[in-house]
N, C-alpha and C positions, 0 to 999 in steps of 0.2 A: 735209695739210689745205689746202683752198682757201678763201680769205677775200676777200670784196669789201668794200673800205673806201670809203664814200661821204661826202665832206665837201667844202664849197666852198673850204676853205683847203688849199692844196697842202702847206704845212708840216705840218699836222696829219696829212694822208694819208701823207706820207713818214715822219713820226715813228712813227705806228702800224704802218706796214709794217716799219720797222726793228725795232721791239719784237717784232712777231710772228715775223719771220725769226730773230731772236736766240733766241726761245723754242724754235723747232724748225726744223732745217735743211730739213725736207721741207715747210715751209709755203710755199705760193704765194699771193701777194697781188696782187689785181687792184684798180685804182683807178677811181673815177668822181668827177667834180667836181660833178655835180648829179643830180637825180632822173631826168631823161630819159636821161642816160648810164647810170645804174645800171640802169634798166629794160631798156635795150638790151643791157647785159652779161648780165643775168639771162636774157633771151630766147635768148641764144646759148651760155650756160654753165650747163647743167643739173647740172654736177658741183660746184657751190659747196657748201661745208659750212656757211658762216656769212656773215652780212652785218653789218658795223658801220656804222650809218647815223646821221648827224647829223640830229636831228629839227628843227633850226631853221636852215634854209637859205633864202636869199633866193629868192622866187618859187615856193616849194614848201612843202607841208605834209609833213614827213617821215613822220609817223604814217599819213597817207593812202597813202603810197607802199607 
């Protein structure tokens, strides 16, 4: 499984990544710190299975992303 974690807090991204990796050894986690980075990742990674997105990040409306 390949998951994109999008959050402006590094500690949250790292924590979610650790939980996801503990859940399944075959889980690959990609990080993004803001919506612009997330959209860039999505544009280059068509193989993502899921996106975990913080809906309240500074300077962006997560639900519009």
